[in-house]
Steps between C-alpha positions, in 0.01 A plus 500: 500500500492138617217259423438144614482301821817650644327839532238356733525542873569178689142490636358548147723230360394250765133599469524429125676169570217398734260514205696231317543246780184313605648408842654840575555533877464869581577456871814296425612767251451765769703289748785466247491872417538581867766234557710626209443869584369582153380853438178436306479866394827484307503445127653169391773660288621704799564192713844352558575163338447330835164670556390409145588140584287532813200616294530200267540269800179640652327445169626141466420398858166680547373344176459175693574302185543128575832501315728802518807535278759751616804600294784626720252640752761613753717690251528858620367429849701591809591210732214565747238521224646188339457302823146634552412398145649153535307457825180584310588245235553234769157584650328479161669173417411355840140601422501286187588754233745393232784751457741480206792731550778572253817607674873522446562528873602149595518586869129589499415202280685269739316643798150530353435250226351156542571403141742641244500486124825603332454622145813525287504568126143378461553176691431390856820333618393480865175515691387384839549593864781748568730237653495290180547802272777666703683165519597589141675821605792467261275439201277793602801730521629372163165613356562846639255466785579589855472257786456571872818591689482180707491291182825665385666465841416129524613438140837658585529287816421186297771605249738509795408142589250556776219243492187718490167472318446693175143593589584763766368845412397670825682590823285267714578212262869590515495494881331158501738354236807617693373384838 
């Protein structure tokens, strides 16, 4: 016999969460549930990893907290759900909400973040806008961190003697740098 929050149905779990958040947005939670196709009658422990992620995303976003901290929020999401989620994050941020997102996906970080903080062995070797952080691509890779594909491509081209900027990390930036 299982006990604890994972035996609750999704709707029970979210109803309980609403009691703890003073700014809980019931209508927004309902919109997210519909958008993500969550079955609110299912028990939490019977959900797939991706659907469990969706439930925690609904909880985090419908809380309407002024600052939201998300740790690897897109892990386990399919590509369509990932894009929907990131669109929601852009909307919330545009509306003035502060979003702190921990991610190992440098492609998403490059596309979405306005400011990066790199933490390595308890220190912060780089922080700032993505273009200044990704300009240190070689050092980031030496730390075991990934960098966007365009950063790697441009580093290789520079190694071959092509005069290109180190701060390129997106396809549009690459197009502009080459043209």
